[in-house]
C-alpha positions as CSV (number, residue, x, y, z in Angstrom):
1,M,-90.2,4.3,51.9
2,S,-91.4,7.9,51.6
3,N,-89.3,10.8,50.4
4,P,-87.2,12.1,53.4
5,S,-88.2,15.7,52.4
6,E,-91.8,14.8,53.0
7,R,-91.3,13.6,56.6
8,P,-92.5,16.0,59.2
9,V,-89.9,17.9,61.1
10,E,-89.9,17.0,64.8
11,G,-88.0,19.8,66.7
12,R,-89.6,21.4,69.7
13,A,-88.8,24.5,71.6
14,Q,-90.6,25.3,74.9
15,V,-90.6,28.2,77.3
16,R,-92.4,28.5,80.6
17,R,-92.5,31.7,82.7
18,V,-94.7,33.2,85.4
19,I,-95.4,36.9,84.7
20,P,-97.1,39.1,87.3
21,A,-100.1,40.0,85.2
22,S,-103.6,38.6,84.5
23,P,-104.2,36.0,81.8
24,E,-106.4,38.6,80.0
25,A,-103.7,41.3,80.0
26,L,-101.0,38.8,78.6
27,F,-103.4,37.3,76.0
28,D,-104.3,40.9,74.9
29,A,-100.6,41.7,74.5
30,W,-100.5,39.1,71.7
31,T,-103.4,40.9,70.0
32,D,-101.9,44.5,70.0
33,A,-99.6,45.0,66.9
34,E,-98.1,48.2,68.2
35,G,-97.4,46.8,71.7
36,M,-96.1,43.6,70.2
37,A,-93.6,45.5,68.1
38,R,-91.9,46.5,71.5
39,W,-91.3,43.0,72.7
40,M,-91.5,40.5,69.7
41,R,-87.8,41.0,68.8
42,P,-84.9,38.9,70.0
43,G,-81.6,40.7,70.4
44,P,-81.0,44.1,71.8
45,E,-80.9,46.0,68.6
46,M,-83.6,44.2,66.5
47,Q,-86.7,46.2,65.6
48,C,-90.1,44.7,64.7
49,R,-93.1,45.5,62.5
50,C,-96.3,43.6,63.1
51,R,-99.6,43.2,61.2
52,L,-102.2,41.0,62.9
53,D,-105.6,39.7,61.8
54,M,-106.5,38.1,65.1
55,R,-109.2,35.6,64.3
56,V,-109.3,31.9,63.5
57,G,-108.1,31.8,59.9
58,G,-106.6,35.3,60.1
59,R,-103.0,35.9,59.1
60,F,-100.1,37.7,60.7
61,E,-96.9,39.1,59.4
62,I,-94.0,39.9,61.7
63,D,-90.9,41.5,60.2
64,M,-87.9,41.4,62.5
65,I,-85.5,44.1,61.2
66,A,-81.8,43.9,61.9
67,P,-79.6,47.1,62.5
68,D,-78.3,46.8,59.0
69,G,-81.8,46.9,57.6
70,T,-82.1,43.2,56.8
71,T,-85.7,42.1,57.2
72,L,-86.5,38.6,58.5
73,P,-90.2,38.0,57.7
74,H,-92.3,35.6,59.8
75,T,-95.8,34.7,58.7
76,G,-98.6,32.5,59.9
77,T,-102.3,31.8,60.3
78,Y,-104.2,31.7,63.6
79,R,-105.7,28.3,64.3
80,V,-107.1,28.8,67.9
81,V,-108.0,32.2,69.5
82,D,-109.4,31.4,72.9
83,R,-109.2,34.5,75.1
84,P,-107.7,34.4,77.7
85,R,-106.6,30.7,77.7
86,K,-104.9,29.7,74.4
87,L,-103.5,30.9,71.1
88,V,-102.3,28.5,68.4
89,F,-100.8,29.7,65.1
90,T,-98.6,28.5,62.3
91,W,-95.1,30.0,62.0
92,V,-93.2,30.1,58.8
93,S,-89.8,31.8,58.5
94,A,-86.3,31.2,56.9
95,P,-85.1,29.3,60.0
96,T,-88.0,26.9,59.6
97,G,-86.9,26.3,56.0
98,Q,-90.1,28.2,55.0
99,R,-92.0,25.1,56.3
100,E,-95.0,25.5,58.5
101,S,-94.4,24.9,62.2
102,V,-97.0,25.4,65.0
103,V,-96.8,27.7,68.1
104,T,-99.1,27.0,71.0
105,I,-99.3,29.6,73.9
106,E,-101.2,28.7,77.0
107,F,-102.1,31.3,79.7
108,R,-102.7,29.7,83.1
109,A,-103.5,31.6,86.3
110,A,-100.7,30.9,88.8
111,K,-99.4,32.2,92.1
112,G,-98.0,35.6,91.4
113,G,-99.7,36.1,88.0
114,T,-100.0,34.0,84.9
115,E,-97.8,31.1,83.7
116,I,-97.2,31.4,80.0
117,I,-96.3,28.1,78.3
118,L,-95.1,28.6,74.8
119,T,-94.5,25.4,72.8
120,H,-93.2,25.6,69.2
121,D,-93.5,22.3,67.4
122,G,-92.5,21.0,64.0
123,L,-89.2,22.9,63.9
124,P,-86.2,21.5,61.9
125,P,-84.2,19.8,64.7
126,A,-81.2,22.2,64.2
127,A,-83.6,25.2,64.7
128,A,-85.2,24.0,68.0
129,E,-82.5,25.3,70.3
130,P,-82.0,28.7,68.6
131,H,-85.8,29.2,68.6
132,E,-86.1,28.3,72.3
133,G,-83.4,31.0,73.0
134,G,-85.3,33.5,70.9
135,W,-88.6,32.7,72.5
136,Q,-87.1,33.0,76.0
137,E,-85.8,36.5,75.2
138,I,-89.2,37.5,73.6
139,I,-91.1,36.2,76.7
140,R,-88.7,38.1,79.0
141,K,-89.3,41.3,77.0
142,L,-93.1,40.6,77.2
143,A,-92.8,40.4,81.0
144,E,-90.8,43.7,81.1
145,D,-93.3,45.4,78.8
146,S,-96.2,44.1,80.8
147,Q,-94.7,45.5,84.0
148,A,-94.0,48.8,82.3
149,S,-97.5,49.0,81.0
150,E,-98.9,48.3,84.4
151,A,-96.8,51.1,85.9
152,R,-97.9,53.5,83.1
153,S,-101.6,52.7,83.7
154,S,-101.3,53.0,87.5
155,R,-99.9,56.6,87.1
156,R,-102.9,57.7,84.9
157,P,-105.4,59.8,86.7
158,S,-108.7,58.0,87.3
C-alpha cells in the first residue's frame, strides 16, 4: 500500500453564476492585476495584491491581506489560457496544505450574459467547503465590479 501522504487529495469546490457581461470582458478581468485586486478577496475587510504573468507556464502571486496585516499568499502556474473560453491554473496556499490544487474557470455565453463555472479540484477534503464559500464571494465581487466597470465605461464621452 502506498504512503497515505502521497495519495491525491480529492476535495472539490464549484461555483456557477451568470453575470451580465460578455465572456471576453469577464475573461479579461482575470488578466488585469489592478482590477483583480478589487474583487479577488473574500471577506469585507480583506485587501489583495496581485502579480500575474498571464501565459501558459506563467506564474501568479496573489496576496490576501487581513486587516491586522497578516498576509495569506496564494501562488500558481497557468496551464490553459484560452481567451475567452477557459482558464486553468494551479493553486497553492496554506489552506491547501501548500499542496498543488487545480482551478478551472469556464466562460460560457448564456441568456443574460456569461455563465462562469469555477471548479477547484484537488483540495484537502476539509478545505473544499471553505474554498467554495470563498470562491462564491469572490465571484459575487467580480460580478459587482463588472457591473461597476460597465457603468463607468458607459459614462465616458465617446
